[in-house]
C-alpha positions, 0 to 999 in steps of 0.5 A: 499499499502506497502513501496515498492509499494509507492516507485514504484508508486512514481518512476513511477510519476517521470517518467511521469514528466521526461520521458527521462533517464539520460545517464552516463557521467554527472558530479556526474558520473565523480566525483564518488560519493559514499553513505554509510549508517551506523546504530546507532552502526557504522555498514555498513547497505547500500553500493553503487556501487561507494563505492566499486569503491572508497574504493575497498570493495565489498558489501559483504566485507563491509555490517554488519562490523564496518565502523571505523574498516574497513576503518579508520587507528588505529591512527584515530579511536578516532577521527572518533568516536568522529565525529561519535557520534557528528553527531548522538547526535546533527544532524549537518552535518559534512564536510571535508577531511579524509584519508581512508584505502583502501582494498589493504592497501593503503590510499586515501584522500576522501571528506565526507558530513556526516549527520544523517537520521531518518526512520518511526520508529525513528531509527537514521543512518548516511549517508556518501557522499564520493568523491575522494578528488583529483578528486573534487579538480581538478574539482573545480580548472577547474571550477573556471578557466573556470568561470574566463576565460569566465567571464574576457575574452574580447572575447564574449562568449555564450551557446545556448540550443538545441532550440537556446535560450540563456543559458548564455553569458559572460560579454564581449558579453553582452557589445557587444550586449548592453543587460544584461547578464540576459536578454538573458537568454531564448531568441532566437538571433532574440529576443535579436538582432533584428538588425542582419541578424539573419536568417543567424546566426540561420541557421549556429547554426542549421547546427553545431547543426545537423552535429557537424561540427564546423564553423569558422571565419564567418563574421557577419556585423550589428548593435547592442543595444550597438552602434545602429548608427555605423556598426560593424563587428565580426568574430563568430565561432560555435561548438556543445556542448556534454557531456562525454556520447556524449549527445548534449547539444547545441551550443557554440559561440565566437564572436570577435570585428573586426571592425577595421580590417573589415574597413581596409580590406573594405578600401583596396578592395575599393582602389583596385576597385577605381584603377581598375576603374581609369584604365579601364576608362584610356583605354576606355576614349578618344578612338576618337576625338569626343566630344560626344563619349568621354562624353558618354565614361566617363559616361559608365566608371562611372556606376555602380561602382561609381553612378546609373546615370551619366550625362555629361554636357558642356558650350555651350560657350566651344563648340563654342570656346568662353571664357566668359569675365564676372564674373561667377555669373549668369546663364549658358547655358549647353549642354547635352552630354551623359546620362548613367544609370546602370539599367533602371530607370526614373531618366535618363529620367528626365535628359536633353537629349544629344543634348539639351540645358538648362539654369540654374541659379546661385542657381543650383548646376551644376552651382555652381560647374562650377562657383567654379571649385570645386565638389558639394557634397550632401551626404543626398538629401532632398526635399529642394535639389531636385529643385536645381539638377533636370531640373524642378519641374516635374523632382524633383519629379521623382528623389524623387519617384526613391529614389535619396538620394545622389548627387555629381557633379565635374567640367570638367577642362582642361588646367586651363579652366572649360568646364562643369560638371558630374552629378552623382546620387545614388538611388539604391546604398544605400551608400551615396557619400563621400569625396573619391568619390568626389576625384575619380570622379574628377580624372575621370573628369579631364582625360576626360576633357582633352580628350573632350578639344582635341576633341572640338579643333580637331572638330573646325579644322576639321570643318574649313578644311571641310569648306575650302575644300567644298568652294573650290569644285563645289556645283553641277556639271553644266549640259553639252552638251551630258554628264551627271555627278554626284559627291560626297565629303566625308571628313575623319572621323578625323579632322587632315586627312581632306583637300586633295581631290578634283573633277572638271567638266569644260566645254570646246570649242566644247561641250567637258567637262573635268573631273578631280579628284585629291588627295593632299598627306597630310592632314589638312587646308595646304592640302585644301589650296594646292588642291584649288591652283591646282584646280584653275591651272587645270581650267586655263590650261584647257582653253588653249585647251591643251591635258590632258598629256600636262595639267599634265605636267604644273601641275607638274610643278606647284606642284613642286613649292609647298613646300613639297607637291605632288599629284595624278590626273586623267584628262579626255576630253570627246568628244560627237561628236566622242564619245571618251575621252582622259585620262592621270593619275599622279600616280592616281588609275585606272578609271573604265569603264562600257560599255553597255552590258559588265562587269566593267573593270579597265582601263589599262592606263599609270600610270605615277608618282604623280604631283610634282615629276618633270621631267617625261613625261606624256602620254594620251590614247584614249577610246570610251565612247559610249551612256549609258557607265559609266565612274567612277573616284575616289580617293584612299579613296574609295577603300583603307583600313588598313584591306583588300588588295587593289586588293579585294577592287577594285574587290568589286568596280567592283561588285558594278558597275556590273548589270543593269544601275542605275541613277548616283546619286544612283550610287554614293550612293551605292558606298559610302554606300558599300565601304566608313566607316565613321571611314575611315582615308582619305577623298573621291572624287567621280565623275561618267559620262554617255554619253547622249542619241543622243550625237553623 
C-alpha cells in the first residue's frame, strides 16, 4: 500500500469514528488560519487557500519562490533568515507577531507559529501557521471578557448540550444550586436538582431547542441543595445557542434569584386576597337576625380561602342570656351552630353537629380560647394535639387519617363579652396557619360576633313578644252552638315586627257567636300589650250585647286613649237561628265569603276608619250565612307583600278558597302554606267559620 492509499484508508477510519462533517463557521474559520510549508532552502512547497486569503498571493504565485523574498520587507530579511535557520537547526518552535508584505504592497501584522517538520526520508521542512494578528487579538480579548463576565457575574449562567446535559455553569449558579461546577457537567437538571419541578424546566428547554424561540422571565419556585429548608424563587430565561453557520450547540440560560421580590409579590397578593375576603364577608355575614344563619354565613365566608373546615360554637349560657360569674377555669358547655367544609371530607362529620351540646374541659383548646379571649394557634398539629382538638378519640383518629396538620381557634367577642369560638382546620391546604391568618380570622370573627350578639338579643326580644302574644290569644277556639271555627296565628319573621295581630271567638246569648280579628299598627312588646288591652275591651263590650258598629265605636274611644297607637278590626256576630251575620269593619281587610256552589267573593262592606282616629261613625252590614257557607277573616299579613300588588294577592286568596269544601283546619293550613313566607315582616291572624248542618 503506497502513501496515498494509506492516507485514504486512515481518513476512512476517521470517517467511521466521526461520521458528521464539521460545517464551516467554527473558530478556525473565524480566525482564517493559514498554513505554509518551506523546504530546507526556504522555498514555498505548500500553500493553503487560507494563505491566499491572508497574504493575497495565489498558489501559482507563491509555490517555488523564496518566502523571504516574497513576503518579507528588505529591512527584515536578516532577522527572518536568522529565525528560519534557528528553527531548522535546533527544531525549536518560534512564535510571535511579524509584519508581512502583502501582494498589493501593503503590510499586515501576522501572528506566526513556526515549527520544523521531518518526512519519512529525513528531509526537514518548516511549517508556518499564520493568523491575522488583529483578528487573533480581538478573539482573545472577547474570550477573556466573556470568561470574566461569566465567572464574575452575580447572575447564574449555564449551557446545556442538545441532550440537555450540563456543559458548563458559572460560579454564581454553582452557589445557587449548592453543587460544585464540576459536578454539574454531564448531568441532567433532574440529576443535579431533584428538589425542583425538573419536568417543567426540561420541557421549556426542549421547546427552545426545537423552535429557537427564547423564553424570558419564567418563574421557578423551589428548593436547592444550597438551602433545602427554604423556598426560593428564580427568574429564568432560555435561548438557543448556535454557531456562525447556524449549527445548534445547545441551550443557554440565565438564572436570577428573585426570592425577596417573589415574597413581596406573594405578600401583596395575599393582602389583596385578605381584603377581598373581608369585603365579601362584610357583605354576606349578618344578613338576618338569626344566630344559626349568621354562624353559617361566617363559616361559608371563611372556606376555602382561609381554612378547609370551619366550625362555629357558642357558649350555651350566652344563648340563654346568662352571664357566668365564676372564674373561667373549669369546663364549658358549647352549642354547635355551624360546620362547613371546602370539600367532602370526614373531618366535617367528626365535628359536633349543629344544634348539639358538648361539654369540654379546661385542657381543650377551644375552652382555652374562650377562657383567655385570645386565639389559639397550632401551626403543626401533632398526635398529642389531636385529643385536645377533636370531640373524642374516634374523632381524633378521623382527623389524623384525613391529614389535619394545622389548627386555629379564634374567640367570638362582642361588646367585651366572649360568646364562643371559631375552629379552623387545614388538611388539604399544605400551608400551616400563621399569625397573619390568626389576625384575619380574628377580624372576621369580631364582625360575626357583633352580628351573632345582635341576633341573640333580637331573638330573645322576639321570643318574649311571641310568648306574650300567644298568651293573650285563645289556645283553641271553644266549640260554639251551630258554628265550626278554626284559627291560626303566625308571628313575623323579624323580632322587632312581632306583636300586633289578634283574633277571638266569644260566645254570646241566644247561641250567637262573636268573631273578632284585629291588627294593632306597630310591632314589638308594646304592640302586643296594646293588643291584649283591646282584646280584653272587645270581650267586655261583647257581653253588653251591642251591635257590631257600637262595639267598634267604643273600641275607637278606647284606642284613642292609648298613646301613639291605632288599629284595624273586623267584628262579626253570627246568629244561627236567623242564619245571618252582622259585620262591621274599622279600616280592615275585607272578609271572604264562600257560599255553597258559588265562587269566593270579597265582601263589599263599609270600610270606615281605623280604631283610634276618633270622631267617625261605624256602620254594620247584614249578610246571609247558610249551612256549609264559609266566612274567612284575616289580617293584612296574609296577603300583603313588598313584591306583589295587593289585588294580585287577593285574587290568589280567592283562588285558594275556590273548589270543593275542605275541613277548616286544612283550609287554614292551605292558605298559610300558599300565601305565607317565613321571611315575611308581618304577623298573621286567621279565623275561618262555617255554620253547622241543622243549625237553623
